[in-house]
C-alpha positions as a printed Julia matrix, in Angstrom:
270×3 Matrix{Float64}:
 12.45    3.58   17.69
  8.6     4.41   16.62
  5.68    2.45   15.04
  3.66    3.24   12.15
  0.06    1.58   11.69
 -1.69    1.85    8.64
 -3.64   -0.58    6.48
 -3.0    -4.3     7.77
  0.69   -3.68    8.84
  2.66   -1.94   11.31
  6.01   -0.59   10.39
  9.02   -0.47   12.86
 11.34    2.3    11.77
 13.95    4.85   12.97
 14.28    8.32   11.94
 16.68   10.83   12.49
 18.47   13.7    11.66
 18.43   17.34   10.21
 16.52   19.3     7.77
 18.68   18.27    4.83
 18.31   15.98    1.95
 16.02   13.02    3.07
 17.34    9.56    2.46
 14.97    6.38    2.78
 17.02    3.45    3.5
 15.72    0.29    1.98
 17.16   -2.94    3.35
 17.24   -6.66    1.49
 15.54   -9.84    1.64
 15.66  -11.26    5.3
 17.44   -8.02    7.17
 15.85   -5.03    8.59
 16.57   -1.25    9.18
 19.62   -1.83   11.85
 21.62   -3.39    8.75
 22.22    0.26    7.9
 23.88    1.11   11.3
 27.61    1.74    9.76
 26.27    3.52    6.8
 24.35    6.03    8.97
 27.38    6.4    11.15
 29.45    7.64    8.16
 27.0    10.22    6.94
 27.84   13.69    7.25
 25.67   15.54    9.73
 22.51   17.21    8.72
 21.0    14.6     6.52
 17.71   13.13    7.25
 17.89    9.35    7.54
 14.53    7.19    7.75
 15.34    3.56    7.8
 12.28    1.03    8.26
 11.87   -2.68    8.65
  9.94   -3.94    5.62
  6.62   -5.84    6.6
  7.74   -9.28    7.91
 11.1    -8.05    8.66
 12.88   -7.19   11.96
 10.15   -5.59   14.51
  7.36   -5.01   11.56
  4.49   -7.0    11.88
  4.31  -10.09    9.18
  0.73  -10.04    7.93
 -0.1   -13.7     5.87
  0.17  -11.92    2.32
  1.36   -8.58    0.68
  5.18   -9.31   -0.19
  5.69   -8.09   -3.83
  8.1    -5.03   -4.3
  4.98   -2.93   -5.21
  3.18   -3.99   -2.0
  6.42   -3.04    0.12
  6.67    0.16   -1.74
  3.34    1.16   -1.0
  3.89    0.62    2.89
  7.13    3.03    2.48
  5.07    5.58    0.56
  2.49    5.48    3.67
  5.22    5.77    5.86
  6.45    9.0     3.89
  2.93   10.56    3.8
  2.8     9.7     7.8
  5.94   11.67    8.6
  4.93   14.41    6.16
  7.96   13.84    3.81
  7.39   14.85    0.04
 10.48   13.75   -1.43
 12.71   11.13   -0.35
 15.99    9.32   -2.18
 15.57    5.72   -1.71
 18.87    3.69   -1.09
 18.16    0.2    -1.47
 20.06   -3.07   -1.47
 19.14   -6.28   -3.02
 15.64   -6.8    -2.64
 15.12   -3.13   -1.25
 16.94   -1.99   -4.76
 13.81   -3.72   -6.45
 11.47   -1.97   -3.9
 13.51    1.33   -4.45
 13.12    1.01   -7.91
  9.53    0.68   -7.79
  9.06    3.61   -5.66
 11.21    5.9    -8.5
  9.03    4.18  -11.21
  5.73    4.29   -9.79
  6.18    7.53   -7.6
  8.56    9.96   -9.47
  7.32   12.99   -7.74
  8.52   11.71   -4.43
 12.06   10.62   -5.93
 14.42   12.82   -6.9
 17.1    10.29   -7.35
 17.63    6.57   -6.83
 20.41    4.47   -5.27
 20.4     0.76   -5.93
 23.14   -1.61   -4.22
 23.87   -5.06   -5.67
 20.22   -4.97   -6.81
 18.25   -8.43   -6.84
 17.12   -7.94  -10.46
 19.07   -8.56  -13.78
 19.31  -11.96  -13.15
 21.06  -14.0   -16.33
 19.52  -16.6   -18.57
 21.54  -19.1   -16.36
 20.25  -17.58  -12.88
 16.72  -17.6   -14.14
 16.89  -21.51  -14.64
 17.48  -21.85  -10.65
 14.2   -19.49   -9.74
 11.87  -22.5    -9.57
 13.99  -24.73   -7.42
 14.85  -21.89   -4.87
 11.51  -21.27   -4.83
 10.59  -25.08   -4.05
 13.64  -25.03   -1.69
 11.98  -22.13    0.17
  8.78  -23.47    0.63
 10.05  -26.89    2.1
 12.95  -25.28    4.14
 12.14  -21.68    5.29
 14.64  -19.27    6.58
 17.29  -22.26    6.64
 16.64  -22.41    3.06
 17.22  -18.77    2.52
 20.23  -18.87    4.7
 21.87  -21.75    2.66
 20.84  -19.84   -0.49
 22.84  -16.37    0.23
 25.93  -18.69    1.77
 25.95  -16.95    5.04
 28.42  -17.57    7.52
 27.35  -17.29   11.24
 26.71  -13.68   12.17
 24.19  -10.6    12.65
 23.0   -10.99    8.78
 22.57  -14.68    9.1
 20.61  -14.44   12.32
 18.39  -11.67   10.76
 17.66  -13.82    8.13
 16.88  -16.89   10.46
 14.59  -14.66   12.26
 12.48  -14.19    9.42
  9.09  -15.71    8.84
  9.21  -18.58    6.61
  6.19  -17.41    4.53
  7.72  -13.86    4.61
 10.98  -15.05    2.88
  9.13  -17.49    0.44
  6.51  -15.0    -0.95
  9.28  -12.19   -1.11
 11.49  -14.13   -3.48
  8.08  -15.09   -5.41
  7.77  -11.39   -5.74
 11.05  -10.57   -7.13
 11.63  -13.52   -9.62
  8.28  -15.64  -10.27
  4.8   -13.66   -9.64
  3.26  -11.72  -12.58
  4.9    -8.4   -13.08
  7.97   -9.41  -11.36
 11.13   -7.93  -13.19
 13.91   -9.99  -11.47
 15.21  -11.44  -14.98
 17.15   -9.74  -17.41
 14.38   -9.0   -20.24
 11.97   -7.81  -17.45
 14.41   -5.68  -15.63
 15.15   -3.84  -18.98
 11.97   -3.11  -19.65
 11.08   -1.79  -16.22
 14.07    0.3   -15.71
 13.34    1.72  -19.27
 10.73    3.6   -17.21
 12.83    5.55  -15.09
 12.95    9.14  -15.23
 15.14   10.18  -12.24
 18.91    9.58  -12.23
 20.31    6.26  -10.77
 23.38    5.41   -9.19
 24.0     1.83   -9.17
 26.8     0.18   -7.16
 27.62   -3.46   -8.04
 29.97   -5.91   -6.9
 30.77   -7.89   -9.92
 31.87   -6.76  -13.25
 29.61   -8.5   -15.59
 26.31   -7.38  -13.92
 27.73   -4.08  -13.74
 28.36   -3.89  -17.53
 25.1    -5.09  -18.23
 23.28   -2.29  -16.59
 25.62    0.28  -18.04
 24.49   -1.02  -21.36
 20.86    0.14  -20.71
 19.57    3.5   -21.35
 19.51    5.79  -18.35
 18.13    8.98  -17.24
 20.99   12.05  -17.71
 23.21   12.11  -14.07
 22.86    8.12  -13.83
 26.14    6.19  -12.99
 27.09    2.61  -12.35
 30.17    1.79  -10.32
 31.88   -1.34   -9.63
 33.65   -2.69   -6.37
 35.29   -5.88   -7.46
 36.32   -7.94   -4.58
 33.64   -7.24   -2.38
 30.48   -9.25   -1.58
 26.81   -8.89   -1.96
 26.86   -6.13    0.96
 29.56   -3.8    -0.33
 28.25   -0.66    1.62
 28.8    -2.87    4.95
 32.11   -3.97    3.52
 33.1    -0.22    3.0
 30.69    2.19    4.72
 32.68    5.27    4.73
 33.83    4.77    1.09
 30.04    4.02    0.55
 28.73    7.1     2.28
 31.45    9.3     0.26
 30.18    7.77   -2.97
 26.5     8.51   -2.03
 27.07   12.21   -0.91
 29.57   12.92   -3.9
 27.12   11.71   -6.28
 24.16   13.52   -4.77
 26.11   16.52   -4.61
 26.91   16.33   -8.22
 23.56   16.23   -9.43
 22.75   19.08   -7.37
 25.61   21.09   -9.19
 24.15   19.88  -12.49
 20.61   20.89  -11.62
 22.17   24.47  -10.63
 24.39   24.72  -14.06
 20.87   23.73  -15.95
 18.92   26.44  -14.17
 21.51   28.98  -15.21
 21.96   28.33  -19.01
 18.0    27.93  -19.36
 16.97   30.65  -21.73
 14.23   32.95  -20.17
 10.58   32.49  -20.79
  9.37   34.52  -23.38
  7.39   37.42  -22.46
  3.48   37.24  -22.63
């Protein structure tokens, strides 16, 4: 698997597939690109897939700063440029969903559609009250505090979190919820999502956040799906079902675009 070097960071990434639609897979807090393995295995052949380890995660370098969602999104834009990819559909989980959303909002010319899985935004007022305490715990306890906050049992996901540098986890959390411009809490989320101009598929594991997200204005073609009974990693609990949901939704957008093109009136002659 190759590395990309630009600015102050070196990103480790995997790149595979054919000439079809490009998916940019964006992992969550304390994870890395390997987390997408079961999903990639379930995708149909021909899809082009890029899965990077975000800065500070996995085998990518961990500079001392630059962990806001906008910073992480900037790294991914640079990676797409390096690979000569003009457009990609970002598929983001948790923190990666914030990063994917920033890509869609700030770089709409590069993002034809957006997919978010149990996104790390839309925190309720009750959850917002815990931000400062969790931040303090991360500064004091680092990766072990992060694993406790996620309630992770022993296994690969916990191992990935524990291998992530303490400063990376703390600064990422701050960027998600507490830094200037953060949009993790509901009022800020609603304002930021209002800037989306591309259709979005949102998969939630719990009905209440899904209902809240569904209440927000969204571009045509957007959809919110709930999988009750799954945890924070629904795409890993049901990778084949997630791959099917993703492909069917994207194919539906293609059909919608084709139908719109057929019914559009001809341009007036000069």
